[in-house]
SEFIVEX-238379 format. One record per residue (C-alpha): residue in three letters; x, y, z. Coordinates in steps of 0.2 Angstrom, whole numbers, plus 5000, padded with zeros to 4 digits. Each point is the difference from the previous one (the first is absolute). Layout:
% residues N
ALAXYZ ...
//
This chain:
% residues 378
MET551256925503 ASP501250145003 LEU501049955015 GLU500450185005 ASN498350075001 GLY498849855000 ASP499150054984 CYS499349874988 ILE500850024983 CYS499049874991 THR499049845002 ASP499749864988 ALA499049835000 PHE500049854989 GLU499349835000 ASN501149875008 PRO500949914986 GLN499949845011 ARG498150004998 ILE500249904984 ILE500349855011 ASP498549885001 GLY499350045017 ASN500150175007 ASN500749945017 VAL501749995008 ILE500049815000 SER499950004981 ARG501550124999 ILE501049895012 VAL499749854989 TYR500450094985 ASP501650075008 ARG500649825003 LYS499749954982 GLU500850164993 PRO501250075013 ALA500350195000 LYS498850034985 LEU498750095011 HIS501450105008 LYS500750054983 ASP498350054993 LEU499650115015 ILE501750095000 SER499850024981 CYS498350085002 ILE500550115014 ASN501650064990 GLU498950054986 LYS498950115011 ILE501550075008 ARG500750054982 LYS498450104997 MET500150105017 PRO500250194999 CYS501750005009 ASP501849944997 LYS499849815005 TYR501850005006 GLU499550135013 ILE498849875008 TYR501049955016 GLU498749915010 MET498649874997 VAL498749925012 ILE499249844995 VAL498349935008 GLY499049854995 ASN499449845007 SER501449885005 THR500149914984 MET500050164989 ARG501350095011 ASP501249854999 ILE499749974982 PHE500550184997 PHE501649985010 GLY500449844990 LEU499849885015 ASP499549825000 VAL498150005004 GLN499849815001 THR499950005019 LEU498550114999 GLY499049874991 VAL500349865013 THR499749985019 PRO500350115010 PHE499850124985 LYS501450125005 SER501250114990 LEU501949965000 THR500250165010 GLU498849955013 LEU500849825002 SER501750095003 LYS499350055017 GLY500750184997 PRO499250164994 THR498949974984 PHE500450174992 LEU501250014986 ASN501350124993 LYS500849984983 LYS500950114988 ALA499150054983 HIS501449924990 GLU499749835009 LEU498350004993 SER500350074983 LEU499050155004 ASN500350154988 ILE500350135013 HIS501550065009 LYS501149845002 ASN500250035019 ALA498250055004 ASN499349905015 ILE498649894996 TYR499049975017 GLY498949855002 VAL498750045013 PRO499949865014 LEU498849864999 ILE498849965015 GLY499949814998 SER499649874987 HIS499050074986 VAL499650165010 GLY501350114991 ALA500850174998 ASP498450074993 THR499249975017 THR501450085009 ALA499850154990 VAL498150015002 CYS500349995019 LEU501250145000 SER498950124989 SER498449965009 GLY500850055017 LEU500049825008 PHE501850015004 ASP499850175008 THR499750025019 SER498250005002 ASN498649925011 GLU498949994985 VAL499249834996 ALA500249994981 MET500049874986 ALA500850024983 ILE499349894986 ASP500949984983 ILE498849904989 GLY500749904985 THR500449834993 ASN501049985016 GLY499250115013 GLU500850065016 VAL499250065016 ALA500850095014 LEU499350045017 LYS500750125013 SER499450005018 ASN500950045017 ASN501650054989 LYS500149824993 ILE499849954982 ILE499449844994 VAL499849954981 THR499449874989 SER500049954981 CYS498449954992 ALA500149904984 ALA498650084991 GLY500449954983 PRO499850104984 ALA498150005000 LEU499950185008 GLU501250074986 PRO499349924984 ILE501050144990 PRO501250135006 ALA499450185003 LEU500550064983 ARG499150114986 GLY498349924996 ALA499849905016 ILE498350035008 GLN500450085017 LYS498350055006 ILE498349924998 SER498350065007 LEU498349904998 ASN498350085003 ASN498649874998 GLU500349954981 LYS501150144995 ILE501949975001 GLU501350144998 TRP501949984999 LYS501650104999 THR501649954992 ILE501850065003 GLY500350134987 ASN498250014995 THR500249884986 GLU499149844994 PRO500049875013 ILE501349854998 GLY499549925016 ILE499850035019 CYS501450045012 GLY500049975019 SER499050155006 GLY498749974986 ILE499849825006 ILE499750065018 ASP498750134994 LEU499249864990 LEU499849885014 GLY499450145012 GLU498750064988 LEU499449834996 ILE499749975019 ARG499250185002 ASN498849974986 LYS499649825005 LYS500749944983 MET501149885011 ASN499749935017 GLU501350015014 TYR500649824996 GLY500550054982 TYR498549934990 LEU499450114986 THR498150015001 ASN499650014981 GLY501049864991 LYS501949965000 ILE500650164991 PHE499950195003 LYS500450114985 ILE501050165003 ALA500450064983 ASP500249934982 LYS501149845002 ILE500350045019 HIS499049905013 ILE500249905016 THR499549825002 GLN499449905015 ASN501549894998 GLU501250165001 ILE499150045016 LYS499949835009 GLY501149894990 GLU501749935003 ASN501250155004 GLY498550114997 LEU499650175008 MET499249935016 LEU501649905004 SER501150154998 LYS498950105011 ALA500049865013 ALA501950005000 ILE500050195004 SER498650005013 LEU500749855009 GLY501750085001 ILE499250165008 LYS499049895012 VAL501549905006 LEU501050155004 LEU498650085010 GLU499749845009 LYS501949995003 ALA500050175008 GLY498449975010 LEU499150144991 GLY498450034990 THR499650104985 ASP499350145012 ASN501850025007 LEU500750064984 GLU500450184999 LYS500650004982 VAL500149884985 TYR501250054987 LEU499849934982 ALA501549994990 GLY500449964981 SER499050044985 PHE498549945010 GLY500450135013 THR499950134986 TYR498449964991 ILE499049885011 ASN498250055005 LYS500249995019 GLU498149975003 ASN500049854987 ALA501649935007 ARG499250005018 ARG498349934993 ILE500849844993 GLY501149975016 LEU501750054991 VAL500450125014 PRO499450015018 ALA498350075003 VAL500550175008 PRO499350174996 LEU500650064983 GLU500950155008 LYS501249885008 ILE500549924983 VAL501550104993 GLN500449984981 MET501950024999 GLY500349964981 ASN501749934997 ALA500549995018 ALA501549884996 ALA500750144988 GLU499850135013 GLY500949905013 ALA501449974987 LYS500150194997 GLU500250035019 MET501449885001 LEU500850074984 LEU500050185008 SER500349965018 LYS501349885008 LYS499150035017 ARG498449924992 ARG501049864992 LYS500749965017 LEU498350005008 ALA499449884987 GLU501449885003 GLU499850005019 SER498149994999 ALA500049864987 GLU501049895011 LYS498750025015 ILE498549954989 GLU499249835004 HIS499549904984 ILE498449895002 ASP500049864988 LEU498149974996 VAL500249824995 SER500649965018 ILE498550075009 PRO498749875006 ASN498649954988 TYR500850114986 GLY499349904986 ARG498349995007 ARG499950185003 LEU500650054983 MET498949884990 LEU498450015011 ASP499950145012 GLU500750144989 GLN499149954984 ASN498850145000 PHE499950194996 LYS499450055017 GLU500650155010 LEU501649965009 LYS499850015019 VAL501049935015 
//
């Protein structure tokens, strides 16, 4: 970003080098970091430095950097010990210090190949595994701004986050959805859209190439279309056998839907998080004026299919706003404006974090009540 006029100079994306670890979740990375201290930090810094080297500007004229990510990822980037995030009460060292959770470091302290005195700003965390990415989403979606709007922001992923604003108060929770909803990243060749009409199935891949698998938005489409065409019932049982073919060598099985760590359990984690926040605020789905969808899901997801399977609240489609990479947008706001940065810091401290595990009957509700693909109504 040009800090003088706010123009975007270039963007880049790459697969997280930490995905090579068995288990695409933060706990796996915390365990790995205990066995191989600092390796994940060095791999990430090295990868970012390589991207910086290819940018169309003098790297030594980069004077500011803003970092967002879940609590574990943000702290790994800054070279902090993340072991406290893997044990009760699951908090970052910055949170345990009882002071502000935002960070400021100089580039040379992190071995970043930009101006040595450039400021590297770590966006504040909210609480436990609800991290800086959620702070950025709340900022870019307007939840931190003065408004009487009753709004919810949902960032669906391996570790999903949900934030609800009502009466100028924000409550959030983290939903351990697991990797089922993101079988492969949204990269070239991933099936991102699926439609099914009777026996005819059509799909579209990113880059319009031969399919290599299905990414998150394609999975949501598939589940929604199976329900709509009565190829699967609302309890997740395929009506014609235990496998549904999508393309050559690409299919979905009954076990992938209802098995251990399957799609239904992932959906259950998200829908329970949404319901708990609404119940905590004394609201129903009809009270929601806006539902903001963030992340890659927010870019490509079919809103109707997401609503059909209960992954988002059952509100009119015009109330569902797809924001795309809302965390990156929030990061850009904080990169360009100290006023927005200050707002994020002050607002993050006021948010109430709800630990789902602590709510009454959490296990029963997760494993029984939410094990379906019904529309989500409270």
